[in-house]
N, C-alpha and C positions, 0 to 999 in steps of 0.2 A: 419679127426677124427681130431675135438677141443682140440689144447692143455691145460690144464686144469691141475692148481695147488691143487695134492690130497689133500691139510690142508684140505685147503676151500668147505667151501658147495658149491653144484648143485643147480642152477635156472634155472627151465625148463620153458623154455617159447615155445606160439605153434599160432597159427593164433586166436584163442581166447582167448590168453591173452596179449597182446603186451604190458600193458603197462608200458609206461620206469619213472614210477614213485615207482612200485610192489619193496618194498626194494631195495629202494633206499640208503639205507645207511649199504648195505653192501657186506663186502668186502664178494664176492662169484664169480666160477664163474656164465656166464650167456650166457646158449644153446636154441636159436633158433629150438627146431625140428619137422620136415621136416616128416611125415614118411610115407612112400611106403602103408601101405598098408588100414589105414587113407586112405587118397589118391586115393588107387585104391574101397573104399567104397564110401566117398562122395568126389566124379572126379568133379573137378572147371578149370577154365579156366588156360591160362599160367597169363592171366592179371591180372586176381586174385593172381597166389604163388606173381605173381610183386610188385602185390602191400602190402601185406603181409611181403616179404622182403624190401622193400624199408619204410614201419612203424616201421621193426626196426631195421632200422639207424638208430631212435629215441633213441635205447637202449645200453648207453656207458658202450659197450665190449662184445657187441655183438659175439658171434660165432655159424654158420649152420650148425645141422648136422642135412645130408639127410640120415635116417635111421631108426631103431631099438628102440624101450626107456630101450632094453635090452641090444643092444652091448655098447650101451652109459652108463649105470650104473652100468655094472660088477664091478668093481670095489668099488665102492660105500656104504660105510652102507645109507640104507634107514631113516637114524633118519637125515642124511647130504644133505640130498638131497625135496628141496622146491617146490614145480607147486603152481595152484591153483585148484579150482573144477570144475570139468568141467565135462557132463555125456556125453564126447564121452573119456575123455582123464584116468577115472578112476583106468586105468589100470598101470598110473602109479604108482609108491612104493612112502612109505618116506611123508611126512607135506601133505597135501594141504592147502593152504588157505580157509577161502571163498570166493569169487565174491564180489565187487565192487560190488551194488545193485544197475541200476539207482535211486528207487523211494522202499530202504525197509523200508518204512514206509508200504509197504502191503506186510502180509504177512500172503496173502490168498488167492489162486487162482484154482477160481474150474468156468470150463465154459468152453467159447472161449475166443483168447485175444480181443476183444471188450470191456470185463465185465470187464481184467483185466485194463486195460488201463481206464476206466472211471473208476477204483478207481482211478489212475495213475492220472487220468485229480486234483485232489482238492486239490494234491500236488504241481503241475505247479504256 
């Protein structure tokens, strides 16, 4: 279990949010959450886990927790837990920041990836 200061907010990271600049000025507990239930549903190789852990090293003060989110946040009020929006992690409680989009100008996505990409190419 990570060692956390309960007087500080909790920032939840996962494989889809390993941004070392996300809320970097916030004095907070930073935890990379690796949920067994997620990886049971969406298995990855040992190399992928190694890559995730290597990227997490760029996040100042990060701690690793292998367990379910409910085990980690049992003593935290929801208004002091932060994460980034992602369809696979909507079950995280608390405040969800919008993701950083590669092409924020593209607001409508219809059809295939290639139709989306053609819209994005205009902004390259």
